[in-house]
C-alpha positions in Angstrom: 38.1 9.3 14.1 36.4 6.2 14.5 35.2 4.6 11.1 33.2 1.8 12.6 29.5 2.0 11.6 26.6 1.4 13.8 23.4 -0.2 12.9 21.5 3.2 13.4 24.1 5.0 10.9 23.3 2.3 8.2 19.7 2.6 8.9 20.1 6.3 8.0 22.2 5.8 4.9 19.8 3.5 3.5 16.7 5.6 4.3 18.4 8.4 2.5 19.3 6.2 -0.6 15.5 5.4 -0.7 14.6 8.9 -0.4 16.7 9.9 -3.4 15.4 7.0 -5.5 11.9 8.4 -4.9 13.0 12.2 -5.4 14.8 12.4 -8.8 15.6 16.0 -8.3 17.6 14.8 -5.2 15.6 17.4 -3.1 15.4 15.7 0.3 15.4 17.5 3.6 16.3 16.5 7.1 12.4 16.3 8.2 11.7 13.8 5.1 14.6 11.4 6.4 13.6 12.2 10.2 10.1 10.6 9.1 11.7 7.6 7.0 14.0 6.7 10.0 11.2 7.4 12.6 12.6 10.1 14.7 12.4 13.6 15.5 14.0 16.2 13.0 16.5 17.3 15.8 17.7 13.9 16.4 18.4 13.2 12.8 20.3 16.5 12.7 22.6 15.2 15.5 23.0 12.2 13.2 23.6 13.8 10.0 26.5 15.8 11.5 28.3 12.6 12.6 27.8 11.0 9.1 28.9 14.2 7.6 32.2 13.9 9.8 32.5 10.2 8.4 32.2 11.5 4.7 29.0 9.5 4.4 26.6 12.5 3.5 26.5 16.0 2.4 24.6 17.9 4.9 24.0 21.5 5.4 21.5 22.6 7.7 18.3 23.5 6.3 20.0 22.6 2.7 19.1 19.4 0.7 20.9 16.0 1.7 22.9 13.8 -0.7 25.1 10.9 -0.2 28.7 10.8 -0.9 30.3 7.8 -3.2 31.6 6.3 0.0 28.1 6.5 1.8 26.1 5.4 -1.5 28.3 2.2 -1.5 27.2 1.7 2.0 23.8 2.0 1.2 23.5 -0.2 -1.8 25.4 -3.1 0.0 22.7 -2.9 2.9 19.9 -2.8 0.4 21.4 -5.7 -1.7 21.7 -7.5 1.7 18.0 -6.7 2.6 16.6 -7.9 -0.3 18.7 -11.1 -0.7 17.3 -12.2 2.5 13.7 -11.1 1.9 14.2 -13.5 -1.3 15.7 -16.2 0.9 13.0 -16.0 3.5 10.1 -16.0 0.8 11.7 -18.8 -1.7 13.5 -21.1 0.7 11.7 -20.8 4.4 8.1 -20.2 2.9 7.7 -16.7 4.6 4.7 -14.6 3.1 6.0 -11.6 1.2 4.1 -9.4 3.9 6.5 -10.9 6.7 9.7 -11.1 5.1 10.6 -7.3 5.6 10.7 -7.0 9.5 13.2 -9.8 9.7 15.4 -8.9 6.6 15.8 -5.4 8.7 17.2 -7.6 11.2 19.2 -9.7 8.7 20.7 -6.8 6.7 23.2 -5.6 9.5 25.0 -9.0 9.1 29.0 -7.9 7.9 30.2 -11.1 6.2 30.6 -10.3 2.7 31.4 -13.9 2.1 27.9 -14.9 3.4 26.1 -12.6 1.2 28.0 -13.9 -1.6 27.3 -17.4 -0.9 23.7 -16.6 -0.2 23.5 -15.0 -3.7 24.9 -18.0 -5.3 22.7 -20.2 -3.2 19.6 -18.3 -4.7 20.9 -18.7 -8.1 21.7 -14.8 -8.6 18.1 -13.4 -8.3 17.2 -10.2 -10.2 14.4 -9.3 -8.1 13.0 -9.5 -4.6 9.5 -11.0 -3.4 7.9 -7.5 -3.9 9.6 -7.0 -7.6 12.5 -4.5 -6.5 16.0 -4.8 -8.3 18.5 -6.7 -6.2 21.6 -4.6 -6.7 24.7 -6.6 -7.7 27.9 -7.1 -5.8 29.0 -3.7 -7.6 25.9 -1.9 -6.3 24.5 -1.8 -9.9 20.8 -2.0 -10.0 19.1 -3.0 -13.4 16.3 -0.3 -14.1 13.0 -1.6 -15.0 10.7 0.0 -17.1 7.2 -0.1 -15.5 4.1 1.8 -15.0 1.2 2.1 -12.3 -1.8 0.0 -12.6 -3.6 3.7 -12.8 -1.9 4.4 -15.8 -3.2 1.3 -18.1 -5.8 2.0 -20.3 -9.5 0.7 -19.8 -9.9 -2.7 -21.8 -6.0 -3.4 -21.8 -4.2 -6.1 -19.9 -1.2 -6.2 -17.6 0.9 -8.3 -15.1 2.2 -7.0 -11.7 5.7 -6.6 -11.4 6.0 -4.9 -8.3 4.4 -2.7 -5.6 5.3 0.6 -4.1 3.8 0.1 -0.7 5.5 -2.5 1.1 3.9 -2.5 4.2 2.6 -5.9 5.8 -1.2 -4.2 5.7 -1.2 -3.3 1.7 0.6 -6.7 0.7 -2.1 -8.6 2.8 -4.6 -6.8 0.9 -3.1 -7.7 -2.3 -3.1 -11.2 -1.3 -6.5 -11.2 -0.1 -7.7 -10.2 -3.6 -5.6 -13.1 -5.0 -2.9 -11.3 -6.4 0.9 -11.3 -6.5 3.5 -10.9 -8.6 3.0 -11.9 -12.1 -0.8 -11.7 -11.7 -2.7 -10.8 -14.8 -5.2 -8.0 -14.8 -7.3 -6.8 -17.3 -9.1 -3.3 -16.8 -12.7 -3.6 -17.3 -13.8 0.1 -16.4 -12.4 3.3 -15.0 -14.6 5.4 -13.1 -14.0 9.3 -13.6 -15.8 10.3 -10.4 -12.9 8.9 -8.0 -10.5 7.2 -10.5 -11.4 3.8 -9.1 -11.0 0.6 -11.3 -13.2 -2.2 -12.0 -10.7 -4.8 -12.9 -10.5 -8.7 -13.7 -8.6 -11.3 -11.9 -8.6 -14.9 -13.2 -12.6 -15.2 -13.2 -13.3 -12.6 -10.5 -14.0 -8.9 -10.5 -13.1 -6.3 -8.2 -13.3 -2.6 -7.7 -10.2 -1.3 -6.5 -9.5 2.3 -5.1 -7.3 4.8 -6.9 -4.8 4.7 -4.0 -4.2 0.8 -4.7 -3.9 1.5 -8.5 -0.9 3.8 -7.8 0.5 1.4 -5.3 1.0 -1.6 -8.2 3.4 -1.7 -10.8 2.6 -3.3 -13.7 3.8 -4.0 -17.5 1.2 -4.1 -20.2 1.1 -7.7 -21.9 
């Protein structure tokens, strides 16, 4: 059997890893993965059969999906490369945090382990990427960060942004337009019971943000 891996196969393994992180009970189905990768369920089923043959996923039609140990190693390496490239683009080439994802999607498929080790060293062994997501180490270990959403912070309390759930360019641009980024300090002025929107203070400015916004911003209280 040909054990070489294609870019598309890597995308499936990485997409499944992300879904498993979001679903701690490991209840991830083919349709969810198809949506994540951007294909029809029938196309995903066909690919999953190939990934199962290569012993990278545990797959049974209509059942829950999971990664094998080998599949998880591949996925974690890909996530590590992606987040290191995002950090390089953001810190060294002055790309905005809403620009780095698409480019990193291309760079993450570079196969040189030596290059990635050198990149990690050059960046000073960063622990998080420009969106606040933890960067796996060379052994695939990820440091768990204790955090809560902005929506969970009590009225009158202050907090600091440490990451975002939504990494889309549109959301990141909106956050930037409000004068916020990682490490921005926020004080909760008032919570609206009607629609769960928040009135917040950032520096000397006051904003009204939606529940959707507050659920997509992770913070630690200060």
